N, C-alpha and C positions, 0 to 999 in steps of 0.2 A: 504494500500500500504506500503510495507516494503522497506527500503533502505539497500543496501549492504554496510557494513562498510569497509572502506579502511583507510590507514594511510598515511598522507602526511609527508614524511621524506626527507629533503633536496631538496624540490621542486618537488619530484616525488611521485606518488601514489603507495602504496605497499599493497599487501595482508598480513594479519597478519600471524605470525608463532607460535602463542601461542594457548591458549584454545578457544573453541567456546564461543561466547558471544551473548546475545540477550537482546534487550530493548523492553519493552511493555508499552503501554499507561496505566498509573496508574488509569485513570478513567474507562478504558475498557480493563482489563488485557488480554482478548482474542485477542486484536489487537496488532500485532507485528509491532513496529515502525522501528526497524533496527536489523539486525543480521549479524554476520560475525565471523571473527577470531581475537582475541585480539593480540596485539603486544607481542612479547617475550622480554626477557631482553636485548638481543643484539639489537633489533630494538629500544627499549627505549634508550639505550646508544647512538645509532646512531642518534636518533632524538635530544637528548640533545646536542651532539657534533655539530650537524648541526645548532641548535638554537644558540649555543655559537658563532660559526663562523658568523652567520647572525647578531648577536648583534654587533660585531666588524665592519662589513660592514655598518650597519645602523648608528652607531655612527660617522662614517667618512663622512656621507652625510651632505651637508649643511643644516642648520636648516630650511631654507625656503623650501627646497625640501622635508624634512620630514613632515613639516606642510602641504604641498600640498597633500602628500600621505594620511595623516590622514584625511584631508578634503574630499578627494575622497572616502575614506572608509566610512565616515559619510554619504555622499550622497547616496552611494550604500545601506547602512542600511536603510536610510530613504525611499528610493524608494521601498525597499523590505520588509518594516516593517510589512505589513499585512500578507504576506506569511510566513515570518520568525516567526512572532508572533503565527500564526496558528501551525507551526511546534513545537514551545515551548509548546503549549497547548497539543499537542499529546504526546510529549516526557516527559514532566514534570508534567502534570496534572494541569497546571495553567489555569485560565480562559483566554479566548481570549484577553480580555482587559489587563490583567496582562502580557501576552506574548507580545503583541504589544507594551505596555508601556516599557517593559524591553528592547526591541530592540531600541526603540526611545531614551531611556536613554543612551544606549551604544553609539548611534550616537552623542548625546549631549556631552558625555564624550570625544569622539574623537575630536569633534569641539573645546571643551575647551582646550584640549592638543595642538591642532594646533595653537590656539591663543597665546600660550606661546612664539612663534617665534617673536611676535610683542612686547613683553614686554622687558623692559630694564633688562639687567643682570649685575651683578657686585655689588659693594658696593660704597656708597658715604661717604666721610669723610669731616669734617669741617677742615678749615685751620685757621691759626692765623689771616688772613686778612679778614675783614668784607665783607660779600656777596660773598665769594669765596668758592667753594667746589671742591673736587677732586673725580672723578669717576674712579674706577678701574674695568676694564673689562678683563675677561679671555677668 
């Protein structure tokens, strides 16, 4: 079964405007995993600009909201780890165990990043008074 390649640019799916591209299973080269049309330079520029704008929007979200989004993404990866791992097996020639482990590791990384919202930020400084410290938070 082959997947038609599309490009997600600024929240919308687009057909590519570049050259044809095809991905085959490295273990079974006769098996086409995906095919479609590559993005052209204008689409790449559009995607980079959209990602830049999205970064600004993401940075303005409260840290707890960002953590919740990352946690939800981790849950989705965990729930779909078998299917996504199988897809990695087809696409990259990994063993099924490697593919599933890679997806689960990605979920763990997202969970770790989400926990950063619960960690203290800033710096602590000693003061001349015994037992007193100053915490500076930005």
